[in-house]
C-alpha positions as CSV (number, residue, x, y, z in Angstrom):
1,M,0.0,0.0,0.0
2,N,1.3,3.5,-0.9
3,S,0.9,5.2,2.5
4,A,2.8,8.3,1.1
5,A,-0.3,9.3,-0.7
6,I,-2.2,9.6,2.6
7,P,-1.7,12.9,4.5
8,G,0.4,12.1,7.6
9,G,0.8,8.5,6.5
10,K,-2.2,7.5,8.5
11,Q,-5.2,5.4,7.2
12,P,-8.5,7.1,7.7
13,P,-10.9,5.4,10.1
14,A,-13.7,3.2,8.9
15,V,-17.1,4.8,9.2
16,D,-20.5,3.1,9.7
17,V,-23.0,4.5,7.2
18,R,-26.7,3.8,7.7
19,V,-28.6,3.1,4.5
20,H,-32.3,3.6,4.4
21,E,-33.3,1.9,1.1
22,K,-35.3,-1.1,0.3
23,G,-33.2,-4.2,-0.6
24,T,-30.0,-2.7,0.9
25,P,-28.4,-3.8,4.2
26,G,-29.0,-1.2,6.9
27,V,-25.4,-0.5,7.9
28,W,-22.3,-0.5,5.7
29,T,-18.7,0.1,7.0
30,V,-16.9,2.3,4.5
31,R,-13.5,3.9,4.2
32,C,-12.0,6.6,2.0
33,N,-8.8,6.0,0.1
34,A,-6.1,8.5,-0.6
35,A,-7.9,9.7,-3.7
36,G,-11.1,10.4,-1.6
37,T,-13.0,7.5,-3.1
38,V,-15.4,5.8,-0.7
39,F,-15.5,2.0,-0.7
40,P,-17.1,-0.6,1.5
41,V,-15.0,-2.5,4.0
42,P,-15.6,-6.3,4.1
43,E,-17.2,-7.4,7.3
44,A,-14.5,-10.0,7.9
45,S,-11.8,-7.3,8.1
46,S,-13.4,-5.7,11.1
47,S,-13.4,-8.8,13.3
48,G,-10.9,-9.1,16.0
49,S,-10.3,-5.4,16.4
């Protein structure tokens, strides 16, 4: 991973986003990458934290 692209070299925290839409799970955990793109974080990666 190219941490140099992230200010301060720190990875942004994951954020829980509540989705109110039929057919969509109620809560997604998402993260922003260095480019500012938001992407979902797989549930498995949050276990054991």
